[in-house]
C-alpha positions as CSV (number, residue, x, y, z in Angstrom):
1,X,23.6,3.1,-37.7
2,X,21.4,6.0,-38.0
3,X,21.2,6.7,-34.2
4,X,23.8,7.5,-31.7
5,X,22.6,4.9,-29.3
6,X,21.9,1.3,-30.3
7,X,18.4,-0.2,-29.8
8,X,19.5,-2.5,-27.0
9,X,20.8,0.5,-25.0
10,X,17.6,2.5,-25.6
11,X,15.5,-0.4,-24.2
12,X,18.1,-1.2,-21.5
13,X,18.4,-4.9,-22.4
14,X,21.2,-7.2,-23.3
15,X,21.7,-8.3,-26.9
16,X,21.0,-11.8,-25.9
17,X,17.6,-10.9,-24.3
18,X,14.6,-13.0,-25.0
19,X,11.6,-11.4,-26.8
20,X,9.6,-11.5,-23.6
21,X,12.2,-9.5,-21.8
22,X,12.4,-7.0,-24.7
23,X,8.6,-6.6,-24.6
24,X,8.5,-6.1,-20.8
25,X,11.3,-3.5,-20.9
26,X,9.5,-1.7,-23.7
27,X,6.3,-1.6,-21.8
28,X,7.9,-0.3,-18.6
29,X,9.8,2.5,-20.5
30,X,6.8,3.4,-22.7
31,X,4.6,3.9,-19.6
32,X,7.3,6.0,-18.0
33,X,7.9,8.3,-21.0
34,X,4.4,8.4,-22.7
35,X,3.3,12.0,-23.2
36,X,-0.4,11.2,-22.3
37,X,0.6,9.6,-19.0
38,X,3.2,12.2,-17.9
39,X,1.7,15.3,-19.3
40,X,5.1,16.8,-20.2
41,X,6.5,13.6,-21.7
42,X,9.3,13.7,-24.2
43,X,8.1,12.8,-27.7
44,X,11.6,12.2,-28.9
45,X,12.2,9.5,-26.3
46,X,9.0,7.8,-27.3
47,X,10.1,7.8,-30.9
48,X,13.4,6.2,-30.0
49,X,11.6,3.6,-27.9
50,X,9.1,2.8,-30.6
51,X,11.9,2.5,-33.2
52,X,13.9,0.2,-31.0
53,X,11.0,-2.0,-30.2
54,X,9.9,-2.2,-33.9
55,X,13.3,-3.5,-34.8
56,X,13.9,-5.8,-31.9
57,X,10.4,-7.3,-31.8
58,X,10.6,-8.6,-35.4
59,X,13.0,-11.6,-35.6
60,X,14.1,-10.9,-39.2
61,X,14.7,-7.2,-38.5
62,X,16.6,-8.1,-35.3
63,X,18.9,-10.5,-37.2
64,X,19.6,-7.8,-39.8
65,X,20.2,-5.2,-37.1
66,X,22.5,-7.5,-35.2
67,X,24.6,-8.2,-38.3
68,X,24.8,-4.5,-39.1
69,X,25.8,-3.7,-35.5
70,X,28.5,-6.4,-35.5
71,X,29.9,-5.0,-38.8
72,X,29.9,-1.5,-37.4
73,X,31.7,-2.6,-34.2
74,X,34.3,-4.6,-36.2
75,X,34.9,-1.6,-38.5
76,X,35.2,0.7,-35.4
77,X,37.7,-1.6,-33.8
78,X,39.7,-1.9,-37.0
79,X,39.7,1.9,-37.4
80,X,40.7,2.6,-33.7
81,X,43.7,0.3,-33.9
82,X,45.1,2.3,-36.7
83,X,44.2,5.7,-35.3
84,X,46.8,7.7,-33.3
85,X,44.1,9.6,-31.5
86,X,42.9,8.9,-28.0
87,X,39.6,7.1,-27.7
88,X,36.5,9.1,-27.2
89,X,34.4,8.5,-24.0
90,X,31.5,6.2,-24.4
91,X,27.8,7.3,-24.2
92,X,26.1,7.0,-20.8
93,X,24.6,3.6,-20.1
94,X,20.8,3.1,-20.2
95,X,19.0,2.2,-17.0
96,X,19.0,-1.5,-16.2
97,X,15.6,-3.2,-16.5
98,X,15.2,-6.1,-14.0
99,X,12.8,-8.8,-15.0
100,X,11.3,-11.7,-12.9
101,X,8.5,-14.2,-13.2
102,X,5.8,-14.4,-10.6
103,X,4.2,-17.6,-9.2
104,X,1.8,-17.7,-12.2
105,X,4.6,-17.5,-14.7
106,X,3.9,-13.9,-15.8
107,X,6.9,-11.8,-16.7
108,X,7.4,-8.5,-14.7
109,X,9.9,-5.7,-15.5
110,X,11.2,-3.2,-13.0
111,X,13.2,-0.2,-13.8
């Protein structure tokens, strides 16, 4: 993986999330971190959000990414079993995005 956080963590969704949930989470986070909307927005955050959404919104790219992520996790577990060093602390968790459907069947996301 080229980034320190995986795409699911960046968007705050589960790896089993539906495409509608991924889209809703991306829209909420993009509105929150967009430089034009917030004035002093962080461009690096928007780049990470855009990269994560570009991969997870495309079914073929998402399948490839999931396989690469599983391979990396399996390799990490295999290496950690053989290492004598203590485990390093994990990265902080991304905010949880809550999603719900309204009475018209529209999906809403809340951060």
